[in-house]
C-alpha positions in Angstrom: 0.0 0.0 0.0 1.1 3.5 -0.7 -0.2 7.1 -0.4 1.0 9.7 -2.8 0.6 13.2 -1.5 0.7 16.0 -4.2 -0.3 19.0 -2.1 2.0 22.0 -1.9 4.3 22.1 1.1 2.4 25.1 2.7 -0.7 22.9 2.9 0.9 19.8 4.4 1.6 20.9 8.0 -1.0 19.4 10.3 -2.1 16.8 7.7 0.9 14.5 7.7 2.8 13.1 10.6 5.7 15.4 11.6 8.3 12.8 10.8 7.0 12.6 7.2 7.8 16.2 6.4 11.3 17.6 5.6 12.8 19.4 8.6 12.8 22.9 7.0 9.5 22.6 5.1 8.3 25.9 6.5 11.2 27.6 4.6 9.6 26.7 1.3 7.4 29.7 0.4 4.7 30.1 -2.2 4.8 32.5 -5.0 1.9 34.1 -7.0 0.8 33.4 -10.5 -1.7 35.1 -12.8 -3.5 33.4 -15.7 -5.3 35.2 -18.5 -7.8 33.1 -20.4 -8.8 34.3 -23.8 -11.0 32.8 -26.6 -8.9 32.7 -29.7 -9.9 31.9 -33.3 -7.9 29.1 -35.0 -4.5 30.5 -36.1 -4.0 31.0 -39.8 -1.4 28.7 -41.2 0.1 27.9 -37.8 -1.8 24.7 -36.9 1.5 23.1 -35.7 1.8 25.3 -32.6 2.7 23.1 -29.6 0.1 22.8 -26.7 2.5 24.5 -24.3 4.8 27.3 -25.6 7.5 29.1 -23.6 7.3 32.8 -24.5 10.1 35.3 -25.1 11.4 37.1 -22.1 10.1 40.6 -21.6 6.7 40.0 -23.2 4.6 39.9 -20.1 3.8 36.2 -19.9 6.0 33.1 -19.4 3.9 30.4 -21.1 1.0 30.0 -23.5 -1.1 26.9 -23.0 -3.5 25.9 -25.8 -6.6 24.2 -24.4 -7.8 22.8 -27.6 -8.8 25.5 -30.1 -10.5 27.7 -27.5 -9.7 29.0 -24.9 -6.0 29.7 -24.6 -4.3 30.4 -21.3 -1.5 32.8 -20.8 0.4 32.1 -17.6 2.5 34.8 -15.8 4.7 33.9 -12.9 6.2 36.3 -10.3 8.9 37.5 -12.7 6.1 39.2 -14.7 5.1 42.0 -12.4 3.4 44.0 -15.2 0.8 41.3 -15.7 0.0 41.2 -12.0 -0.4 45.0 -11.9 -2.5 45.1 -15.1 -5.3 42.8 -13.9 -8.0 41.5 -16.2 -8.6 43.1 -19.6 -5.7 45.5 -19.3 -3.4 42.5 -20.0 -5.2 41.8 -23.3 -2.9 44.2 -25.4 0.1 42.1 -24.3 -1.7 38.9 -25.2 -2.8 40.3 -28.6 0.8 41.3 -29.5 2.0 37.7 -28.8 -0.9 36.2 -30.7 -0.2 38.3 -33.8 3.4 37.0 -33.7 1.9 33.4 -33.8 -0.4 34.1 -36.8 -3.6 34.7 -34.9 -4.8 37.9 -36.6 -8.2 38.4 -35.0 -8.4 40.0 -31.7 -9.0 37.6 -28.8 -12.6 37.5 -27.6 -13.4 38.2 -24.0 -11.0 37.5 -21.2 -11.0 36.0 -17.7 -8.0 36.8 -15.5 -7.4 34.7 -12.4 -4.7 35.2 -9.8 -3.4 33.0 -7.0 -1.3 34.3 -4.2 0.0 30.8 -3.3 0.3 29.0 -6.7 3.9 27.8 -7.0 7.2 27.4 -5.3 9.0 30.8 -4.8 12.4 30.3 -6.5 14.6 32.2 -4.1 18.4 31.6 -3.7 19.0 28.4 -1.8 15.6 26.8 -2.4 17.2 23.8 -4.1 18.7 22.7 -0.9 15.3 22.7 0.8 13.4 20.6 -1.8 12.9 17.0 -0.6 12.8 13.9 -2.7 9.7 11.8 -3.1 10.5 9.3 -0.3 9.5 10.1 3.3 10.4 8.6 6.6 6.9 7.1 6.8 6.6 3.7 5.2 4.4 3.9 2.1 4.1 7.7 2.0 5.5 9.5 -1.0 5.5 13.1 -2.0 5.1 14.7 -5.5 4.6 18.1 -6.9 6.6 21.0 -8.5 8.3 21.6 -5.2 10.0 18.2 -5.0 13.7 17.9 -6.0 13.7 16.7 -9.6 16.7 18.5 -11.1 14.4 21.1 -12.7 13.0 24.4 -11.4 9.5 24.2 -9.9 7.6 24.0 -13.2 4.8 21.9 -14.7 7.5 19.6 -16.1 9.1 19.3 -12.7 5.7 18.3 -11.2 5.2 15.6 -13.8 8.7 14.3 -13.3 8.1 14.2 -9.5 5.2 11.8 -10.0 7.4 9.5 -12.0 10.1 9.6 -9.3 7.5 8.8 -6.6 6.1 5.9 -8.6 9.6 4.5 -9.3 10.4 4.8 -5.6 7.2 3.0 -4.7 7.8 0.2 -7.2 11.4 -0.1 -6.1 10.4 -0.5 -2.4 7.6 -3.0 -3.3 9.9 -5.1 -5.5 7.8 -4.6 -8.6 10.3 -2.4 -10.6 
């Protein structure tokens, strides 16, 4: 039997036994994130755009995530202060400029802007030394999430990799590897 816990570290205290948590878990701090959802017509001649696209630095957003044809989500992490300050529809001009560069010539329709104060791991100096692995001191309890030590910064890819590390650790302990 195993339990895989994928909650962020700031939500774990009081839920898991103290011995299951890394000693300095309280030093891992959350950072904010803002997402701008827009409805976008199909891009002209650019059907091969990947579902997740890293965007150029200085353009206001870090990633574009295509959710099928509509809507698309622009994600801004703490490095993009301008997006946090320009809440809601005021961020649309930045999104429109990026869309034009990708072959979407029509203006995005409508927008929904969502912000989270505690969305992802704050990437401060020294944070790598605080990130635990997936195995805990409690038998059968494994951790996963973007905050787990995976060799990558706390990203969506890191979160996915952490799940694989936790699964391999479980299979290795159960002799099923």
